[in-house]
N, C-alpha and C positions, 0 to 999 in steps of 0.2 A: 495595788503593789507593782512597784514599779523596779524594772531590771536594774543592777548597779553595773553589770557587764554584760557585751553578748559578744561572742566570737563564733566565726564560722572555721571548722575547722576539715579542711578538704580532703587531708589525707585519709584521716577515720571517718569522713562524711557525717558528722555532727555539727548541731547547732549548739553550741555552749552558751547558755541563758544563766547568769548569775540572779537570784533574788535575794541577796545578800545573807542568811542565815543557811539557804538550799540552792545547789546549783545542779541544774538538770543539763543533760547530754541527749540530746534529742534526734533521732538518725535522720539525716535528709528523706528517707524513702515513708517512714512515720509521718513528718511533713507534708511530703508530699498526698500520701493515699489518706491523709484526716484532713486536708486542706478545706480555710473554712469558704471558700468560693461556690458559688450555684453551679458552676460547673461540675463540681464532684457532690455536695450535697443536695443538687436539686434545688425546686422551688418550695418544698415541701416534706412534711414526713413521708418516707416509703418511697420518695423518689431520689434518694441516692445511688450512685453510679460506682460501682466499684473498678478501682482503678488497677491496672495490673502493669505489668514489666516494668516498675519503678524500682526494682531493686539499685539498679545503676545510677539513677537520676543524683544530679550534685546540684549545687545552686551558683550559679554566675555572678547574681547580684543580690545586695540586700538593699531594699530602700525604706529609710523613716518614713511611717507615716504621723505627723504631727509628733504628740507628745503620748501616744497611747498605743502606738502598734507598730510592725514591721510588713513589707511584703517584698516576700521572697521572688525572686528570677528562677526557675528550674532549667535544666538542660535539656527539657522535651519542651519546651517552649511553653509550661505555665507560669503566669504571673498574675493571676485575676484573686488570689486570696490573700487578706489583710488579716495577720496574726495577732489579736490584741494581747499586750500583756496577761490579762486575765485567760485567754484562751493558751498561750504559750504555757501559763502555772497549770493550768486544768489538765493540758497534754503533758507535761511531766510528770503532773501525781498520779495519772491515770495512765501512761503507757504501755505499764504491763499487761493489763488488763485489755487495751484499745490493739496492741499488737497480736494477742491470741484473738479476740473479733476479728480482726482481718485476716488471719490465717485459716480460722474456722471460715468465712465468707469465702473466700478462695477455694477452698475444699468442697464446700456446699455448691459452687459453682461449676465445679469438676475437673479441677485443679488437683494433680497429685503433688506432693512435697515442695519443693521452689518451682514449680511449672510458670505459676502465675505471676511469680515476682520477677522471674529472667525468660519470661519463653521465647522471646524474641532469639536470646540465645542459646535455650534448648534446639531453636527451628535449625538456626545457622550450624548447630554441631552436629543434627541430621544430617543436613546436605553436605559435610564435611565427608561423612563417613561412609 
């Protein structure tokens, strides 16, 4: 299933991908924390690396990979994930569940509220006060 259009929405920080009858708006943060790269997934089950401080990540560039995928370049320097059309569709279909799983993992790692999503900002806020 190939998309009919892909739009990077910088202001709302979403990748809008149209698969004909369905359009997904995938937040940059979700794309980043569920990157299909080995840097995020590890090299096998149980080797996943929890991504933190990705709330404000943006996409600086989006490159096509053949006729089957895209490679986003994120503002935190991450650019090794190859997102196939199938994977993007799967993210869109499952994004509500995936988002909750991500929040649960942050909480299990000891982050409260949004701390794991924007810990750097919270540290800066504490230094200011």
